[in-house]
C-alpha positions, 0 to 999 in steps of 0.5 A, a space after each residue: 526553481 525547476 528542480 524544486 518544482 520537479 521534486 514537489 511533483 515527484 513527492 505529490 505523485 508518490 503521495 497520490 500513489 499511496 492514497 490510491 493504493 491504500 483505497 484499493 480493496 486488494 490492499 487489505 482494509 476489507 480484511 480489517 473491516 470484516 475482522 472488526 465487524 465480528 467484534 464487540 468494540 468494532 472501532 477499536 478492532 478496526 483501528 488495531 487491525 488496520 494499524 497492523 496491516 499498515 505497520 507490516 506494509 510499512 516494514 515490507 516497503 522499507 525492506 524493498 528499498 533496503 534491498 534496492 539500496 544494497 544492490 545499488 551499492 554493489 552494482 551502482 545501478 543508478 549510474 548505468 546510462 541505460 538504467 533510466 530507460 529500463 526504469 521507464 519501460 518497467 514503469 510503463 509495463 506496470 502501468 499497463 498491467 495495472 490498467 488491464 488487471 482484474 481486481 484481486 479476490 480477498 480471502 477474508 475468512 482466512 484471517 481470523 486472528 491478529 497474528 494471521 492478519 499481521 502475516 497476511 499484511 507482511 506478505 501482501 506488502 511484497 506482492 504489490 507493484 507500487 513499491 517497485 514503481 516508486 523504485 523507478 523514481 529512485 533511478 532518477 536520483 531521488 532519495 529512495 528511503 524518503 520516497 518510500 516513507 512518504 508513500 507508506 505514510 500515505 498508504 497507512 493514513 488512507 488504509 486506517 481512515 477507510 477502515 474506520 469510515 467503513 465500519 462506522 458507515 456499516 454500523 449506521 445501516 446494519 439494522 436495515 441490511 440484517 433483514 436481507 442477509 438471509 
């Protein structure tokens, strides 16, 4: 019973990490919103661009797991007695770093085509430390691929939702904001 409760806790933690990560402006939804607001069919482009960002984030997350699984197969990292302590120290370091880190600046104007957004999202997926934090859970013997898929789905749902809500909200107040833009 304790094992089941622990696994539920791990998966809920991964889902919460995914939701928070998807809400972070540094993840890319502001790029999708900015790109979409310049188009006629804003919600369509919002869905399209956020889905592209989500898809490439998903691919990069799975690539990180595949790399970990490759190295684990070669060196049997999870069997090292010190591995759990190293994972704990790395997770602690990432948590402290995230706590004191300044928000990232997003260069929205550089992503002007769907291909540029796809490239941006693919690279962005590799530079976030959340995937590496989830690998810390894998050291404890959890199913890495399942954890990363759950995480990436949580990010995708959140990212797409916040993009569409932002576009809809801006559209509601756009006329009032336009007079102050200049």
